[in-house]
C-alpha positions as CSV (number, residue, x, y, z in Angstrom):
1,M,-15.1,7.3,4.1
2,S,-14.3,9.4,1.1
3,L,-11.0,10.4,-0.5
4,I,-8.5,12.4,1.5
5,S,-6.6,15.3,0.2
6,L,-3.2,16.0,1.7
7,T,-1.5,19.2,2.5
8,A,1.7,19.9,0.6
9,P,4.5,17.7,2.0
10,P,7.3,19.4,4.0
11,K,10.5,20.2,2.2
12,I,13.0,17.9,3.9
13,K,16.6,17.9,2.9
14,N,17.7,14.4,1.9
15,S,14.1,13.5,2.4
16,A,14.4,10.2,4.1
17,Y,10.9,8.7,4.3
18,P,10.8,8.2,8.1
19,L,11.0,12.0,8.4
20,F,7.6,12.4,6.7
21,R,5.9,10.6,9.7
22,P,4.7,13.8,11.4
23,W,3.3,15.2,8.1
24,L,1.5,11.9,7.6
25,L,0.1,11.9,11.1
26,N,-1.3,15.4,10.5
27,N,-3.0,14.3,7.3
28,F,-4.2,10.8,7.9
29,Y,-7.2,10.7,10.2
30,D,-5.7,11.0,13.6
31,S,-3.7,7.8,13.9
32,H,-5.8,5.5,11.7
33,C,-4.3,2.8,9.5
34,S,-4.7,3.7,5.8
35,Y,-5.8,0.2,5.0
36,C,-8.0,-1.2,7.7
37,L,-8.9,2.2,9.2
38,R,-8.2,1.0,12.8
39,Q,-6.9,3.6,15.2
40,T,-3.6,2.6,16.8
41,S,-0.6,4.3,18.3
42,T,1.8,1.9,16.5
43,L,1.5,3.2,13.0
44,Q,4.5,2.9,10.7
45,V,5.4,4.8,7.5
46,D,4.4,2.4,4.8
47,H,5.2,2.4,1.1
48,Y,2.1,2.0,-1.0
49,E,4.3,0.6,-3.8
50,P,6.9,-1.5,-2.0
51,R,10.5,-0.2,-1.9
52,S,11.7,-3.3,-3.7
53,F,9.4,-2.8,-6.7
54,A,9.5,1.0,-6.8
55,P,13.1,2.0,-5.6
56,D,12.8,5.4,-7.3
57,R,9.7,6.2,-5.0
58,V,11.2,5.2,-1.6
59,N,11.3,8.8,-0.4
60,D,8.4,10.1,-2.6
61,P,5.7,11.5,-0.2
62,G,3.1,10.5,-2.8
63,N,4.0,6.8,-2.1
64,L,3.9,7.1,1.7
65,L,1.0,6.1,3.9
66,L,0.6,5.1,7.5
67,S,-0.2,1.5,8.3
68,C,-0.6,-0.8,11.3
69,L,1.7,-3.8,11.7
70,N,-1.1,-6.1,10.4
71,C,-1.7,-4.3,7.1
72,G,1.8,-3.2,6.3
73,G,3.7,-6.3,7.6
74,P,4.0,-9.9,6.5
75,A,0.4,-10.6,7.7
76,G,-1.0,-7.9,5.4
77,K,-0.2,-6.7,1.9
78,H,3.3,-8.2,1.7
79,D,2.8,-10.2,-1.5
80,Y,0.2,-8.1,-3.3
81,H,2.5,-6.6,-5.9
82,P,2.3,-8.2,-9.4
83,L,6.1,-8.5,-9.5
84,H,6.3,-10.3,-6.1
85,R,7.9,-13.8,-6.6
86,M,4.9,-15.6,-5.0
87,R,2.5,-14.0,-7.5
88,R,4.7,-14.6,-10.5
89,R,4.5,-18.3,-9.8
90,R,0.7,-18.2,-10.4
91,K,0.2,-18.5,-14.1
92,S,-3.3,-17.2,-13.8
93,E,-2.2,-14.0,-12.0
94,S,-3.0,-11.0,-14.2
95,S,-4.7,-8.6,-11.7
96,G,-1.9,-6.1,-11.5
97,F,-1.6,-3.5,-8.8
98,E,-4.9,-3.5,-7.0
99,V,-4.5,-2.4,-3.4
100,I,-6.9,0.4,-2.5
101,D,-5.2,3.7,-2.0
102,I,-7.2,6.1,0.2
103,R,-5.7,9.1,-1.7
104,K,-7.3,7.9,-5.0
105,D,-10.0,5.3,-4.1
106,N,-13.2,5.9,-2.1
107,F,-13.7,3.0,0.4
108,A,-17.5,3.5,0.3
109,E,-17.5,2.8,-3.4
110,Y,-15.8,-0.6,-2.9
111,F,-17.3,-1.8,0.4
112,K,-20.6,-1.5,2.3
113,L,-20.8,-1.4,6.1
114,D,-23.6,-2.9,8.1
115,P,-24.6,0.0,10.4
116,N,-25.8,-2.4,13.1
117,T,-23.0,-5.0,13.3
118,G,-19.9,-3.3,11.8
119,K,-19.5,-6.1,9.3
120,I,-18.0,-5.1,6.0
121,D,-18.8,-6.6,2.6
122,I,-18.4,-5.9,-1.1
123,N,-20.5,-3.0,-2.3
124,P,-22.7,-4.4,-5.1
125,R,-22.2,-1.2,-7.0
126,S,-18.4,-1.4,-6.7
127,P,-16.6,0.2,-9.7
128,D,-14.4,-3.0,-9.7
129,T,-15.8,-6.0,-7.9
130,T,-12.5,-8.0,-8.4
131,K,-10.6,-5.2,-6.6
132,S,-13.2,-5.2,-3.8
133,V,-12.9,-9.0,-3.3
134,K,-9.1,-9.0,-3.4
135,N,-8.8,-6.1,-0.9
136,L,-11.4,-7.6,1.5
137,A,-9.2,-10.7,1.7
138,L,-5.8,-9.0,1.4
139,L,-6.5,-6.5,4.2
140,N,-8.4,-9.1,6.3
141,L,-11.2,-6.6,6.7
142,T,-13.6,-9.4,7.9
143,L,-11.5,-10.4,10.9
144,V,-13.6,-10.5,14.1
145,P,-11.4,-7.9,15.9
146,L,-11.9,-5.4,13.1
147,T,-15.6,-6.0,12.9
148,A,-15.8,-5.6,16.7
149,Y,-13.8,-2.3,16.5
150,R,-16.2,-1.0,13.8
151,S,-19.2,-2.1,15.8
152,E,-17.9,-0.2,18.9
153,L,-17.4,2.9,16.7
154,L,-20.9,2.6,15.3
155,N,-22.3,2.3,18.9
156,V,-20.5,5.5,19.8
157,L,-21.8,7.2,16.6
158,H,-25.4,6.0,17.4
159,G,-25.1,7.3,20.9
160,L,-23.9,10.7,19.7
161,E,-26.7,10.9,17.2
162,A,-29.2,10.2,20.0
163,I,-27.7,12.9,22.2
164,T,-27.8,15.3,19.2
165,D,-31.4,14.5,18.5
166,S,-32.3,15.0,22.1
167,L,-30.6,18.3,22.3
168,L,-32.2,19.5,19.0
169,K,-35.7,18.5,20.3
170,R,-35.0,20.4,23.6
171,K,-33.9,23.4,21.6
172,D,-37.1,23.3,19.5
173,R,-39.4,23.4,22.6
């Protein structure tokens, strides 16, 4: 998956962030979570930088993404921000703001996907291995259900490739 480029955000009077949901749905891969990339109908408008740490960006469309409940909620990236009280307690914490943003970061540069199993791992050529490791854990990208989902998608892709090859061979006859 490469970077996405968004269309211009709509001009919304008193732009309350929930009103940007239709625009986000039109720009973000047909109901896919911006973090784990799983397709779901229960996407929520999520703040890349949390509201509590970036109050001036609450209604900024450049800070809004779509996320599933797992990634955007307490089970996901809830304590990733460097100012979060749980991270401030860790004296060794100096990583800063490292959640991957699909508007700026290319997933394929940070992770590699096994085309047969759907397992995801750190790309050995990652521009920032620490960021890759942290996001793999933070976003729970190695969970069995996500791996199974990616495996199903890969099976569909392989099937479509086989059909395409068959049609091309038939056309060449």
